[in-house]
N, C-alpha and C positions, 0 to 999 in steps of 0.2 A: 358797787358801792354798797353798803345793807341799806334797806329801805325798811319802816315799821311799820306797821298797822296795829292802833288802838281796839281790839275787839271790844273795847267800853270803855267808860270814861268813869266807870264807878271803880271801888275801890274796898277789900274786905279791912282794909287800916285806915287809921285816921292818921296820920307821922308828921308831927308838927314843921319838923323841919321839911317835908314835902316837896321838892323842885315841881311837880305836877300838879299842886293844891289848884291854882285857878281855874284847871280842869276835872278833878277830879269829886270838886264840891258843886259841880251844876248838875243841871238837871241830866240824872243819868239816861245813856243811852246803848243799849246793846247788839251789835253788829247782826243781822240774821244774815245767813248763807247766801243768800241770793244778794245781797247788800256787798255781805264780802265779797262775793265772786268780784263784782264789777272794781271793786279796788284792788284786787289780787290782779285780776290783768291792767290794770293803768299800770300796779308794781313791775311787771315782769316786761314792759315795754323796756329797762334798762337796767335793772338786776335779777342775780338767779339766785339771792340769797336776804330772805324774808323772814323779816321779824313777827312775831305776835308779840303784842305790847299792852298796855293797858293805861290807867288805873290795873288791876287786875287779871291778864287773861282769861283765869282760870274759873273764873265765877261766869263768865257768859254761859249761857246756859244749852250755846250750838256749840259748844270749843270741841266736844269731838268732833262732828261734822266738819267742821272748818278747819281742824288741824290733819285731818285725812284728806279733805279735795285738797291743801297744800302738798301734800308729799305725795298724793299721786298727777302732781301738776308737773310734768316732764321737763317743763323749761325752768323748774327751782329746782338747784342744788343741794340748798341747803338751808334749813328751819332753825330759828332760834328765838325759844320762849323766852319770853322777860317777865320774872313771875315772884313772887313772896313765898310759895310752896305749902301755904296753907289748903288751898285746894287739891292737892296735886295726887294724894294716895289713889283716889278714883280712875284719875287719867293714867296711870302710874306704868300698863303695858302698853298704850298707845303711843308714850312718849318715848317707846326703847328704837319706833321706826330710826334705821340708818341715818337719814335724814334730820332727824332731829339731837339736837342738844340746848341745853338751858342755862341761864343764868339766877341763879337765886338768889333774892336778896335778902337777908336774914335781919332781924332785930333780934336785940335781948328778949328771956323774958320777963324781964320787968320791964320793957316796954311794951308788948305785947299781949300780956297776960303767959299764963300755965297751959292754958287749952289750946290757943295759937300755936305756942310755942312747940307744944308733943306731938301738934298734926302736923308740923315741918320737920320734926322727927320721925316720925312715921311715916312722910314720905320717902326720905331721904334712905332709910332703912328699906322700904319697898324697891325704891331704884337700885340699891345695892343689892338685894337679891337679886332681882332681875339681871344684872348683870354680872352675878356669879353663875348664874347659871347658863347665861351664851359667852364666857370666857373673857369679860371685859374687867377693866376696871372704872368704878363709878365715875374716875377724873376724865374718861371718856365720851359721856353725858353732860356732865352737868357741873358746873363750876360755883363757889359761892363766894359774893358779896356782901360788904360791910359799908353803912355810909356814916361817916365820924362827925360826930356831931360834938361841942360843950369842950369844953377842957378836961373834963374828967372821965372821957369816955374811959373805960374798963373791955380790954379784949378779951378775956378770959370766957367768954362765953362761946364765942367765935372760934376762940383759938381750941378749946375743948370740941366743940364740932367738928373741924378739921380733923381732928387726931381720932377722933370716936369714927370716922367714915375714911381714913387714910387719904385725906385730901390735902393738897402741898399750897395752888394757886389758889391766891386771895385775893379778890379785886377790893379794892381800898378808894374813897372817895370823902373831900370835905364839904360837909352841905355848906347850900347856899340858901339865904330865905329869897323868895322870887319878891315879895311884897313888903321891902325894907324902904329906904330912903337911899339916896346912889352912898355906896359906899366905898371910902379910901383904901383901895384895893390891896397895897400893900403892907399897911398897916392891918386892915383884915386879915392877912398872912400870917405877918409878924404874931399877932396875939395867939395865933392855934399853933404857931409852927412848931414849938416844943411839946407840945401836947402829942399831935402829928406823929412828929419823929420819934416819941416816945412807944407810941403805940405801932410803928412800923418796928421799930427795934425790938421789939416785944416779941412783936412775930417773928421777924427772921431768927432771932434767938429761940424761937420755939420749933425754931425747924422749917417754917413755911416762907411761902415766896410772894411776899405781895405785891401787885401791878396797881399801878396808877390811874386811875380812872377821869372821870371829868373831875373839873375846879382844880385842876393842879396847881402846885406850887409853884410858882416862876420861878426858875431856878435860879435866878439871880439872890434868892435868900436861903438858899443853902451854905451852912459855915462850911470850910476845909474840914472841921470835927465831922461834922455830918457826911461829906464826900466821903473820906477816910473810912469810915465805918462802914459805909455802901460799899467803898473795892474792899476790903479786909474779906467781908464776905460775896464778894464775887456780884454784888448789883450796884454795879456804876451807871447800868443802863435805867438805872431807876430814877437816879438827879437828869441823867441826857432826855429822858420823856417828858422831866416837869415842862409845865406849862403851854401844851398844846391841846388845841380846840379843832377835838373831829365832831361835827355835827352829825345826829343820825334824824334825817327825815323821817317825820312819822303823819301818817294819812288818818284821821277821826271821824270816829263815826260819823257827824253831820258832812261826809265829803270835802273837809278841809284839809289842807297842811300845815303842818309850822316844821320851820327849820331845826328848833330845839324848844323845848316845853317852855325853859326859862326864857325864850325868843318869842312867846307865843303872839304879844301885844305887836311887835315890828314884823310879822312873818309868816300870819294866818292869811291863806289863801286859798280861792275855792279853786277845787282840782279841774273843774269842767274849763274853767279859763286855759289850760294848757292840751295838749294833743299827744305828749306822753312824760315819760320821767324823765327822761335826758333832759327834756325843754322845762321841769320843772328846777330840776340839778341846777342846771344854767341861772333859773333867773336869781336863785339864793348865793349862787357864785358870785354876779354880777351886782346885785343889790342890796348885800349883807355881807356876807361875808368877806369879801374885799376890803371892809368898812373896819371891822374887826379890830386891825393892827392900830389903827390911826386912831382907836377911841380910847385913849390911855387918861386915867384922871392924876397921877404924879408926874411932875417933871423928870423923877431920876428915869421913866421911860422911854423920855423924848426923843433919846441918840440911842439907845440900846440894840444893837443890831439883832439882838435873836427877835426882837419887835420887828425888827425892819425887815428879816427874811421871813417872815410868818412861823417862828418857829417857837414865838410865845404868845399865848391872846393874852395874858396878865389877870387869867382866874376866869371864874366863870363871864362871857358877857353881859349876864344878867345887872353884876355889879358896878359896871359904868354904861348902863341903859341910854343915860342922857345925854351921853357924849356920843353914843353912838347912831341913837334917833337926830344929833344934832347935823353930823355927816351925811347921814342918808337924807335928810330933806335938802340939805346943802344940794346935792344931787340932783335932787327933783325938781329944785329950784332951776337948774342950771339948764334941764332937760327943756320945761316949760319956758324958759327965756327961750332958748331957740327954736 
């Protein structure tokens, strides 16, 4: 299991759709190397796969020292850096370590401004130059991702960027706002399905291979027409992976942990209360993840086999937070009664 360590809760962007905005818009903290080492020691008790996250990890002034500390730890086999890439150029040589890979989440020039977009482009160019010198393909080091928001999302910018750097695999996610009233999940996805499918279809027809990440479309909403399109392009797995929820535990700079940024309200705990990472993982599995399939807000989900088999989480759990909290509270009351 991959564990994420947030090197800071600060970010150099302020995306309206950000699922971590509850954290990034607070008083900003930056992990110092000695503080990071303590979280790393906790993490390697249960994982050899470490994610460096944020906020934006590469605005931490000790990023280079922290990265080197991580890759030089023999207990760590893989490091993935989650970043927007804006500050990446100055770390391009450090990021070439064989243990390191990256996921760069890209926004359009219209959304982040020309200067920030050009800095991402320069970073990708430098990484490609480094890869070429080492006889590697850029895709061996990094992947690009987009968060699809609004029903008028235009994928042209990411298609152009993928083609420019000869990249094929694109991580996609439908956004959800954390601070909205409880949403009727299936209606939320129905409203966005045609737009999302058109983005995916456009990417596939442009020669890309999109994958679905967080907040996936519940599989029951894909029509036969959608499924036939995916099958005809060798992408039938895109539908099969729909609806699954795979939380990444993140350790925050204040020495707390969350099961997922969108579930901070119900999952934030002090890591000093746990002896090791495996104990923390077990706590989340028993006290939160087990209840997610039961927290449906639509009667259509009630008898769904995929839901009962935990193959569909009905979108981001934050969208049925009230129901999820109800089940967790019921369990707490039962424990209290015992």
